[in-house]
Backbone and ligand atoms as CSV (ligand in chain L), in Angstrom:
chain,resi,resn,atom,element,x,y,z
A,1,MET,N,N,20.453,-8.970,-29.316
A,1,MET,CA,C,18.992,-9.006,-29.218
A,1,MET,C,C,18.586,-9.401,-27.809
A,2,THR,N,N,17.607,-8.703,-27.314
A,2,THR,CA,C,17.099,-9.018,-25.979
A,2,THR,C,C,16.180,-10.229,-26.056
A,3,SER,N,N,16.420,-11.194,-25.206
A,3,SER,CA,C,15.461,-12.290,-25.158
A,3,SER,C,C,14.763,-12.285,-23.806
A,4,GLN,N,N,13.663,-12.963,-23.763
A,4,GLN,CA,C,12.869,-13.035,-22.538
A,4,GLN,C,C,12.991,-14.444,-21.980
A,5,VAL,N,N,13.539,-14.546,-20.813
A,5,VAL,CA,C,13.753,-15.860,-20.206
A,5,VAL,C,C,13.059,-15.908,-18.846
A,6,PRO,N,N,12.557,-17.088,-18.475
A,6,PRO,CA,C,11.874,-17.180,-17.178
A,6,PRO,C,C,12.819,-16.895,-16.019
A,7,LEU,N,N,12.321,-16.207,-15.015
A,7,LEU,CA,C,13.082,-15.929,-13.802
A,7,LEU,C,C,13.432,-17.237,-13.094
A,8,HIS,N,N,12.476,-18.153,-13.034
A,8,HIS,CA,C,12.690,-19.491,-12.491
A,8,HIS,C,C,12.153,-20.492,-13.499
A,9,GLU,N,N,12.896,-21.574,-13.722
A,9,GLU,CA,C,12.455,-22.597,-14.656
A,9,GLU,C,C,11.293,-23.396,-14.072
A,10,GLY,N,N,10.394,-23.824,-14.953
A,10,GLY,CA,C,9.395,-24.811,-14.557
A,10,GLY,C,C,8.144,-24.277,-13.900
A,11,LEU,N,N,7.977,-22.941,-13.861
A,11,LEU,CA,C,6.768,-22.404,-13.233
A,11,LEU,C,C,5.637,-22.209,-14.234
A,12,PHE,N,N,6.008,-21.967,-15.491
A,12,PHE,CA,C,4.980,-21.788,-16.518
A,12,PHE,C,C,5.556,-22.194,-17.858
A,13,THR,N,N,4.677,-22.512,-18.809
A,13,THR,CA,C,5.128,-22.877,-20.144
A,13,THR,C,C,5.662,-21.625,-20.824
A,14,TRP,N,N,6.873,-21.741,-21.406
A,14,TRP,CA,C,7.536,-20.584,-22.000
A,14,TRP,C,C,8.609,-21.039,-22.948
A,15,PRO,N,N,8.748,-20.423,-24.155
A,15,PRO,CA,C,7.838,-19.396,-24.681
A,15,PRO,C,C,6.520,-20.022,-25.121
A,16,ALA,N,N,5.479,-19.237,-25.076
A,16,ALA,CA,C,4.151,-19.726,-25.432
A,16,ALA,C,C,3.272,-18.534,-25.742
A,17,THR,N,N,2.376,-18.686,-26.706
A,17,THR,CA,C,1.461,-17.588,-26.988
A,17,THR,C,C,0.405,-17.497,-25.900
A,18,LYS,N,N,0.076,-18.643,-25.282
A,18,LYS,CA,C,-0.903,-18.659,-24.212
A,18,LYS,C,C,-0.291,-19.447,-23.053
A,19,PRO,N,N,0.603,-18.819,-22.296
A,19,PRO,CA,C,1.327,-19.543,-21.240
A,19,PRO,C,C,0.378,-20.151,-20.198
A,20,GLN,N,N,0.773,-21.315,-19.709
A,20,GLN,CA,C,0.005,-22.026,-18.692
A,20,GLN,C,C,0.887,-22.196,-17.464
A,21,LEU,N,N,0.282,-22.038,-16.304
A,21,LEU,CA,C,1.009,-22.282,-15.071
A,21,LEU,C,C,1.275,-23.789,-14.946
A,22,LEU,N,N,2.468,-24.146,-14.462
A,22,LEU,CA,C,2.836,-25.552,-14.329
A,22,LEU,C,C,2.875,-25.955,-12.857
A,23,GLY,N,N,2.309,-27.118,-12.578
A,23,GLY,CA,C,2.372,-27.651,-11.233
A,23,GLY,C,C,2.574,-29.144,-11.316
A,24,SER,N,N,2.299,-29.836,-10.233
A,24,SER,CA,C,2.393,-31.295,-10.273
A,24,SER,C,C,1.102,-31.880,-9.740
A,25,ARG,N,N,0.821,-33.086,-10.188
A,25,ARG,CA,C,-0.350,-33.791,-9.691
A,25,ARG,C,C,0.068,-35.198,-9.292
A,26,CYS,N,N,-0.436,-35.622,-8.136
A,26,CYS,CA,C,-0.114,-36.947,-7.610
A,26,CYS,C,C,-0.931,-38.005,-8.341
A,27,SER,N,N,-0.242,-39.060,-8.798
A,27,SER,CA,C,-0.932,-40.134,-9.508
A,27,SER,C,C,-1.728,-41.023,-8.550
A,28,GLN,N,N,-1.402,-40.971,-7.254
A,28,GLN,CA,C,-2.080,-41.827,-6.275
A,28,GLN,C,C,-3.365,-41.188,-5.743
A,29,CYS,N,N,-3.295,-39.904,-5.359
A,29,CYS,CA,C,-4.459,-39.295,-4.705
A,29,CYS,C,C,-4.979,-38.061,-5.441
A,30,ALA,N,N,-4.329,-37.680,-6.550
A,30,ALA,CA,C,-4.769,-36.577,-7.403
A,30,ALA,C,C,-4.568,-35.201,-6.778
A,31,GLU,N,N,-3.847,-35.128,-5.642
A,31,GLU,CA,C,-3.530,-33.827,-5.055
A,31,GLU,C,C,-2.608,-33.057,-6.002
A,32,ALA,N,N,-2.946,-31.773,-6.225
A,32,ALA,CA,C,-2.117,-30.949,-7.098
A,32,ALA,C,C,-1.305,-29.975,-6.261
A,33,ALA,N,N,-0.169,-29.538,-6.786
A,33,ALA,CA,C,0.711,-28.643,-6.035
A,33,ALA,C,C,1.328,-27.618,-6.965
A,34,PHE,N,N,1.599,-26.427,-6.409
A,34,PHE,CA,C,2.349,-25.408,-7.109
A,34,PHE,C,C,3.283,-24.737,-6.132
A,35,PRO,N,N,4.573,-24.545,-6.440
A,35,PRO,CA,C,5.239,-25.116,-7.626
A,35,PRO,C,C,5.247,-26.641,-7.587
A,36,ALA,N,N,5.591,-27.253,-8.713
A,36,ALA,CA,C,5.605,-28.709,-8.816
A,36,ALA,C,C,6.469,-29.321,-7.718
A,37,GLN,N,N,5.979,-30.397,-7.109
A,37,GLN,CA,C,6.680,-31.077,-6.025
A,37,GLN,C,C,7.001,-32.519,-6.431
A,38,PRO,N,N,8.200,-32.997,-6.092
A,38,PRO,CA,C,8.520,-34.393,-6.382
A,38,PRO,C,C,7.789,-35.360,-5.457
A,39,ASP,N,N,7.386,-34.876,-4.272
A,39,ASP,CA,C,6.655,-35.719,-3.321
A,39,ASP,C,C,5.284,-35.107,-3.080
A,40,CYS,N,N,4.273,-35.952,-2.981
A,40,CYS,CA,C,2.919,-35.474,-2.721
A,40,CYS,C,C,2.800,-35.049,-1.259
A,41,ARG,N,N,2.314,-33.828,-1.036
A,41,ARG,CA,C,2.165,-33.329,0.339
A,41,ARG,C,C,1.046,-34.033,1.074
A,42,SER,N,N,0.114,-34.597,0.299
A,42,SER,CA,C,-1.053,-35.197,0.912
A,42,SER,C,C,-0.809,-36.640,1.337
A,43,CYS,N,N,-0.243,-37.463,0.451
A,43,CYS,CA,C,-0.087,-38.891,0.763
A,43,CYS,C,C,1.368,-39.342,0.785
A,44,GLY,N,N,2.322,-38.452,0.438
A,44,GLY,CA,C,3.727,-38.816,0.502
A,44,GLY,C,C,4.216,-39.606,-0.696
A,45,SER,N,N,3.346,-39.887,-1.641
A,45,SER,CA,C,3.751,-40.643,-2.827
A,45,SER,C,C,4.785,-39.862,-3.623
A,46,ARG,N,N,5.715,-40.571,-4.279
A,46,ARG,CA,C,6.670,-39.908,-5.159
A,46,ARG,C,C,6.220,-39.990,-6.610
A,47,ASP,N,N,5.005,-40.473,-6.799
A,47,ASP,CA,C,4.478,-40.674,-8.142
A,47,ASP,C,C,3.705,-39.420,-8.570
A,48,THR,N,N,4.456,-38.341,-8.849
A,48,THR,CA,C,3.816,-37.104,-9.280
A,48,THR,C,C,4.252,-36.771,-10.702
A,49,THR,N,N,3.398,-36.114,-11.449
A,49,THR,CA,C,3.730,-35.713,-12.812
A,49,THR,C,C,3.456,-34.223,-12.978
A,50,ILE,N,N,4.219,-33.605,-13.875
A,50,ILE,CA,C,4.036,-32.183,-14.184
A,50,ILE,C,C,2.757,-32.021,-15.011
A,51,VAL,N,N,1.926,-31.094,-14.591
A,51,VAL,CA,C,0.680,-30.839,-15.322
A,51,VAL,C,C,0.509,-29.328,-15.514
A,52,GLU,N,N,-0.247,-28.974,-16.519
A,52,GLU,CA,C,-0.625,-27.573,-16.707
A,52,GLU,C,C,-1.807,-27.274,-15.803
A,53,LEU,N,N,-1.672,-26.206,-15.017
A,53,LEU,CA,C,-2.741,-25.842,-14.079
A,53,LEU,C,C,-3.733,-24.865,-14.702
A,54,GLY,N,N,-3.400,-24.373,-15.891
A,54,GLY,CA,C,-4.300,-23.449,-16.562
A,54,GLY,C,C,-3.796,-22.025,-16.502
A,55,ASP,N,N,-4.591,-21.110,-17.012
A,55,ASP,CA,C,-4.196,-19.695,-17.022
A,55,ASP,C,C,-5.284,-18.800,-16.438
A,56,HIS,N,N,-6.269,-19.409,-15.788
A,56,HIS,CA,C,-7.324,-18.627,-15.138
A,56,HIS,C,C,-7.597,-19.191,-13.746
A,57,GLY,N,N,-7.990,-18.320,-12.848
A,57,GLY,CA,C,-8.375,-18.778,-11.533
A,57,GLY,C,C,-9.271,-17.736,-10.880
A,58,THR,N,N,-9.544,-17.928,-9.593
A,58,THR,CA,C,-10.317,-16.931,-8.857
A,58,THR,C,C,-9.506,-16.477,-7.645
A,59,LEU,N,N,-9.680,-15.223,-7.300
A,59,LEU,CA,C,-8.905,-14.641,-6.210
A,59,LEU,C,C,-9.410,-15.196,-4.883
A,60,TRP,N,N,-8.502,-15.797,-4.122
A,60,TRP,CA,C,-8.877,-16.442,-2.862
A,60,TRP,C,C,-8.651,-15.507,-1.681
A,61,THR,N,N,-7.515,-14.849,-1.684
A,61,THR,CA,C,-7.282,-13.804,-0.704
A,61,THR,C,C,-6.178,-12.900,-1.254
A,62,TRP,N,N,-6.064,-11.720,-0.706
A,62,TRP,CA,C,-5.083,-10.768,-1.249
A,62,TRP,C,C,-4.689,-9.758,-0.189
A,63,THR,N,N,-3.557,-9.083,-0.455
A,63,THR,CA,C,-3.150,-7.949,0.344
A,63,THR,C,C,-2.368,-7.019,-0.576
A,64,ILE,N,N,-2.005,-5.877,-0.081
A,64,ILE,CA,C,-1.184,-4.952,-0.865
A,64,ILE,C,C,0.180,-4.854,-0.204
A,65,GLN,N,N,1.222,-5.146,-0.999
A,65,GLN,CA,C,2.596,-4.977,-0.509
A,65,GLN,C,C,2.939,-3.508,-0.646
A,66,THR,N,N,3.088,-2.830,0.487
A,66,THR,CA,C,3.262,-1.373,0.426
A,66,THR,C,C,4.687,-0.930,0.714
A,67,PHE,N,N,5.574,-1.879,1.002
A,67,PHE,CA,C,6.967,-1.493,1.241
A,67,PHE,C,C,7.879,-2.465,0.501
A,68,LEU,N,N,9.101,-2.051,0.255
A,68,LEU,CA,C,10.071,-2.861,-0.470
A,68,LEU,C,C,10.380,-4.132,0.317
A,69,PRO,N,N,10.178,-5.315,-0.300
A,69,PRO,CA,C,10.489,-6.546,0.436
A,69,PRO,C,C,11.969,-6.602,0.800
A,70,LYS,N,N,12.264,-7.330,1.871
A,70,LYS,CA,C,13.646,-7.456,2.330
A,70,LYS,C,C,14.499,-8.192,1.312
A,71,HIS,N,N,15.790,-7.959,1.369
A,71,HIS,CA,C,16.763,-8.687,0.585
A,71,HIS,C,C,16.602,-10.175,0.861
A,72,PRO,N,N,16.798,-11.125,-0.069
A,72,PRO,CA,C,17.146,-10.856,-1.465
A,72,PRO,C,C,15.914,-10.530,-2.310
A,73,TYR,N,N,16.039,-9.486,-3.045
A,73,TYR,CA,C,14.969,-9.070,-3.927
A,73,TYR,C,C,15.633,-8.627,-5.210
A,74,LEU,N,N,15.312,-9.317,-6.318
A,74,LEU,CA,C,16.141,-9.228,-7.512
A,74,LEU,C,C,15.692,-8.187,-8.524
A,75,SER,N,N,14.612,-7.506,-8.264
A,75,SER,CA,C,14.031,-6.701,-9.322
A,75,SER,C,C,14.835,-5.440,-9.614
A,76,GLY,N,N,15.760,-5.073,-8.705
A,76,GLY,CA,C,16.512,-3.855,-8.916
A,76,GLY,C,C,15.800,-2.623,-8.383
A,77,GLU,N,N,14.599,-2.832,-7.832
A,77,GLU,CA,C,13.881,-1.692,-7.278
A,77,GLU,C,C,14.566,-1.216,-5.998
A,78,THR,N,N,14.488,0.061,-5.775
A,78,THR,CA,C,14.988,0.624,-4.529
A,78,THR,C,C,13.801,1.249,-3.797
A,79,ALA,N,N,14.057,1.709,-2.591
A,79,ALA,CA,C,12.985,2.339,-1.822
A,79,ALA,C,C,12.395,3.526,-2.574
A,80,ASP,N,N,13.208,4.137,-3.432
A,80,ASP,CA,C,12.730,5.297,-4.182
A,80,ASP,C,C,11.885,4.919,-5.395
A,81,THR,N,N,12.225,3.788,-6.045
A,81,THR,CA,C,11.500,3.425,-7.262
A,81,THR,C,C,10.368,2.446,-6.974
A,82,PHE,N,N,10.321,1.907,-5.752
A,82,PHE,CA,C,9.323,0.904,-5.427
A,82,PHE,C,C,7.904,1.449,-5.565
A,83,ARG,N,N,7.042,0.636,-6.166
A,83,ARG,CA,C,5.620,0.969,-6.222
A,83,ARG,C,C,4.851,-0.183,-5.569
A,84,PRO,N,N,3.840,0.148,-4.791
A,84,PRO,CA,C,3.059,-0.921,-4.159
A,84,PRO,C,C,2.471,-1.881,-5.205
A,85,TYR,N,N,2.327,-3.129,-4.825
A,85,TYR,CA,C,1.689,-4.087,-5.722
A,85,TYR,C,C,0.810,-5.024,-4.912
A,86,GLY,N,N,-0.123,-5.635,-5.600
A,86,GLY,CA,C,-0.982,-6.606,-4.953
A,86,GLY,C,C,-0.272,-7.942,-4.860
A,87,VAL,N,N,-0.580,-8.692,-3.835
A,87,VAL,CA,C,-0.073,-10.054,-3.727
A,87,VAL,C,C,-1.207,-10.872,-3.144
A,88,GLY,N,N,-1.337,-12.105,-3.603
A,88,GLY,CA,C,-2.452,-12.885,-3.101
A,88,GLY,C,C,-2.361,-14.340,-3.508
A,89,TYR,N,N,-3.426,-15.066,-3.196
A,89,TYR,CA,C,-3.547,-16.450,-3.609
A,89,TYR,C,C,-4.665,-16.543,-4.624
A,90,VAL,N,N,-4.354,-17.193,-5.735
A,90,VAL,CA,C,-5.349,-17.427,-6.768
A,90,VAL,C,C,-5.636,-18.922,-6.799
A,91,GLU,N,N,-6.911,-19.255,-6.711
A,91,GLU,CA,C,-7.290,-20.665,-6.740
A,91,GLU,C,C,-7.516,-21.080,-8.182
A,92,MET,N,N,-6.732,-22.077,-8.616
A,92,MET,CA,C,-6.793,-22.555,-9.987
A,92,MET,C,C,-7.851,-23.646,-10.098
A,93,PRO,N,N,-8.293,-23.952,-11.334
A,93,PRO,CA,C,-9.206,-25.080,-11.514
A,93,PRO,C,C,-8.559,-26.327,-10.908
A,94,GLY,N,N,-9.295,-27.099,-10.139
A,94,GLY,CA,C,-8.705,-28.251,-9.464
A,94,GLY,C,C,-8.316,-27.926,-8.035
A,95,GLY,N,N,-8.356,-26.641,-7.666
A,95,GLY,CA,C,-8.238,-26.301,-6.250
A,95,GLY,C,C,-6.873,-25.896,-5.758
A,96,VAL,N,N,-5.840,-25.909,-6.615
A,96,VAL,CA,C,-4.521,-25.484,-6.135
A,96,VAL,C,C,-4.536,-23.983,-5.915
A,97,ARG,N,N,-3.986,-23.548,-4.792
A,97,ARG,CA,C,-3.889,-22.117,-4.536
A,97,ARG,C,C,-2.461,-21.671,-4.795
A,98,VAL,N,N,-2.330,-20.663,-5.642
A,98,VAL,CA,C,-1.038,-20.202,-6.115
A,98,VAL,C,C,-0.771,-18.812,-5.563
A,99,GLU,N,N,0.359,-18.651,-4.851
A,99,GLU,CA,C,0.736,-17.330,-4.364
A,99,GLU,C,C,1.357,-16.568,-5.523
A,100,ALA,N,N,0.891,-15.357,-5.754
A,100,ALA,CA,C,1.357,-14.622,-6.923
A,100,ALA,C,C,1.273,-13.131,-6.703
A,101,ARG,N,N,2.083,-12.431,-7.472
A,101,ARG,CA,C,1.961,-10.993,-7.561
A,101,ARG,C,C,0.694,-10.686,-8.355
A,102,LEU,N,N,-0.018,-9.659,-7.961
A,102,LEU,CA,C,-1.241,-9.257,-8.646
A,102,LEU,C,C,-1.023,-7.905,-9.294
A,103,LYS,N,N,-1.514,-7.771,-10.517
A,103,LYS,CA,C,-1.346,-6.483,-11.190
A,103,LYS,C,C,-2.174,-5.377,-10.547
A,104,PRO,N,N,-3.441,-5.643,-10.187
A,104,PRO,CA,C,-4.181,-4.582,-9.490
A,104,PRO,C,C,-3.452,-4.259,-8.183
A,105,ASN,N,N,-3.308,-2.997,-7.861
A,105,ASN,CA,C,-2.513,-2.645,-6.684
A,105,ASN,C,C,-3.219,-1.662,-5.758
A,106,SER,N,N,-4.539,-1.612,-5.852
A,106,SER,CA,C,-5.246,-0.832,-4.845
A,106,SER,C,C,-6.474,-1.619,-4.385
A,107,PRO,N,N,-6.838,-1.449,-3.113
A,107,PRO,CA,C,-7.909,-2.271,-2.533
A,107,PRO,C,C,-9.216,-2.201,-3.309
A,108,ASP,N,N,-9.517,-1.080,-3.958
A,108,ASP,CA,C,-10.796,-1.006,-4.666
A,108,ASP,C,C,-10.772,-1.763,-5.997
A,109,GLN,N,N,-9.604,-2.306,-6.371
A,109,GLN,CA,C,-9.515,-3.092,-7.602
A,109,GLN,C,C,-9.577,-4.589,-7.324
A,110,LEU,N,N,-9.594,-4.964,-6.044
A,110,LEU,CA,C,-9.474,-6.375,-5.686
A,110,LEU,C,C,-10.658,-6.822,-4.849
A,111,LYS,N,N,-11.197,-7.998,-5.192
A,111,LYS,CA,C,-12.341,-8.523,-4.465
A,111,LYS,C,C,-12.193,-10.037,-4.417
A,112,ILE,N,N,-12.339,-10.607,-3.236
A,112,ILE,CA,C,-12.245,-12.056,-3.109
A,112,ILE,C,C,-13.285,-12.710,-4.011
A,113,GLY,N,N,-12.841,-13.722,-4.757
A,113,GLY,CA,C,-13.738,-14.442,-5.649
A,113,GLY,C,C,-13.750,-13.925,-7.073
A,114,MET,N,N,-13.054,-12.801,-7.308
A,114,MET,CA,C,-13.060,-12.252,-8.663
A,114,MET,C,C,-12.225,-13.125,-9.594
A,115,PRO,N,N,-12.627,-13.213,-10.885
A,115,PRO,CA,C,-11.850,-14.004,-11.842
A,115,PRO,C,C,-10.535,-13.327,-12.192
A,116,MET,N,N,-9.465,-14.122,-12.269
A,116,MET,CA,C,-8.123,-13.605,-12.547
A,116,MET,C,C,-7.533,-14.384,-13.714
A,117,GLN,N,N,-6.661,-13.720,-14.460
A,117,GLN,CA,C,-5.975,-14.409,-15.551
A,117,GLN,C,C,-4.472,-14.259,-15.426
A,118,LEU,N,N,-3.780,-15.305,-15.897
A,118,LEU,CA,C,-2.320,-15.351,-15.821
A,118,LEU,C,C,-1.705,-14.356,-16.793
A,119,ASP,N,N,-0.675,-13.666,-16.329
A,119,ASP,CA,C,0.096,-12.752,-17.162
A,119,ASP,C,C,1.562,-13.050,-16.934
A,120,ILE,N,N,2.326,-13.093,-18.000
A,120,ILE,CA,C,3.776,-13.237,-17.852
A,120,ILE,C,C,4.368,-11.851,-18.079
A,121,ILE,N,N,5.072,-11.355,-17.067
A,121,ILE,CA,C,5.532,-9.963,-17.096
A,121,ILE,C,C,7.040,-9.892,-16.872
A,122,PRO,N,N,7.678,-8.862,-17.426
A,122,PRO,CA,C,9.108,-8.672,-17.161
A,122,PRO,C,C,9.323,-8.331,-15.686
A,123,PHE,N,N,10.308,-8.959,-15.064
A,123,PHE,CA,C,10.583,-8.718,-13.653
A,123,PHE,C,C,11.818,-7.842,-13.504
A,124,CYS,N,N,12.856,-8.156,-14.253
A,124,CYS,CA,C,14.080,-7.360,-14.205
A,124,CYS,C,C,14.906,-7.695,-15.435
A,125,THR,N,N,15.991,-6.984,-15.617
A,125,THR,CA,C,16.923,-7.264,-16.708
A,125,THR,C,C,18.192,-7.817,-16.094
A,126,ASP,N,N,18.674,-8.963,-16.613
A,126,ASP,CA,C,19.855,-9.571,-15.994
A,126,ASP,C,C,21.142,-9.023,-16.608
A,127,GLU,N,N,22.286,-9.567,-16.161
A,127,GLU,CA,C,23.583,-9.017,-16.579
A,127,GLU,C,C,23.854,-9.217,-18.075
A,128,ASN,N,N,23.114,-10.136,-18.721
A,128,ASN,CA,C,23.276,-10.323,-20.165
A,128,ASN,C,C,22.367,-9.408,-20.968
A,129,GLY,N,N,21.571,-8.617,-20.285
A,129,GLY,CA,C,20.630,-7.761,-20.984
A,129,GLY,C,C,19.329,-8.463,-21.326
A,130,ASP,N,N,19.178,-9.702,-20.858
A,130,ASP,CA,C,17.928,-10.425,-21.105
A,130,ASP,C,C,16.868,-10.018,-20.095
A,131,GLN,N,N,15.641,-10.020,-20.553
A,131,GLN,CA,C,14.537,-9.754,-19.630
A,131,GLN,C,C,14.176,-11.043,-18.913
A,132,ARG,N,N,14.136,-10.970,-17.588
A,132,ARG,CA,C,13.728,-12.132,-16.811
A,132,ARG,C,C,12.244,-11.998,-16.545
A,133,MET,N,N,11.503,-13.051,-16.914
A,133,MET,CA,C,10.053,-13.002,-16.871
A,133,MET,C,C,9.528,-13.724,-15.643
A,134,THR,N,N,8.508,-13.166,-15.055
A,134,THR,CA,C,7.841,-13.860,-13.966
A,134,THR,C,C,6.345,-13.848,-14.236
A,135,PHE,N,N,5.582,-14.479,-13.361
A,135,PHE,CA,C,4.146,-14.540,-13.602
A,135,PHE,C,C,3.422,-13.656,-12.600
A,136,ALA,N,N,2.276,-13.184,-13.030
A,136,ALA,CA,C,1.415,-12.384,-12.171
A,136,ALA,C,C,-0.019,-12.685,-12.599
A,137,PHE,N,N,-0.945,-12.202,-11.821
A,137,PHE,CA,C,-2.338,-12.335,-12.236
A,137,PHE,C,C,-2.951,-10.951,-12.361
A,138,SER,N,N,-3.785,-10.794,-13.379
A,138,SER,CA,C,-4.514,-9.544,-13.523
A,138,SER,C,C,-6.004,-9.858,-13.564
A,139,ALA,N,N,-6.786,-8.839,-13.363
A,139,ALA,CA,C,-8.238,-9.008,-13.380
A,139,ALA,C,C,-8.678,-9.375,-14.794
A,140,VAL,N,N,-9.641,-10.270,-14.911
A,140,VAL,CA,C,-10.222,-10.569,-16.219
A,140,VAL,C,C,-11.073,-9.365,-16.622
A,141,ALA,N,N,-10.839,-8.882,-17.828
A,141,ALA,CA,C,-11.585,-7.705,-18.286
A,141,ALA,C,C,-13.081,-7.989,-18.269
A,142,GLU,N,N,-13.840,-7.033,-17.776
A,142,GLU,CA,C,-15.296,-7.173,-17.777
A,142,GLU,C,C,-15.791,-7.207,-19.199
A,143,VAL,N,N,-16.804,-8.019,-19.458
A,143,VAL,CA,C,-17.373,-8.037,-20.808
A,143,VAL,C,C,-18.809,-7.549,-20.766
L,1,ZN,ZN,ZN,-0.880,-38.052,-3.162
């Protein structure tokens, strides 16, 4: 049976029906970080705890990755199978900016300040046949 396992541990709650991005928050100055940091970047305190950063944010800045990233790149894509994708920073509630792959992949689909939601997506299949999952952000559907 194929199982879905996180590409990297500790980035989001998994398995979960409504996954949340995980970061750290400093107990001294309340600075939040993603990925979680053992030391606070703001005040140097080691008193940080893992917190859920949420599953929604707003797009802070973005670009389109139009060529295959340099090695090491684990997805198994080659120059022939590569498809452009969006990449950007999403600002989470509390102000942490998270660098992430974006599902929208053309400039007319992306606008600074637009609401984004967390998506956990398959990244590649490992040698055990398990799907390795990573996180991305997609546009919140218009209502
Ligand atoms: Zn701090």
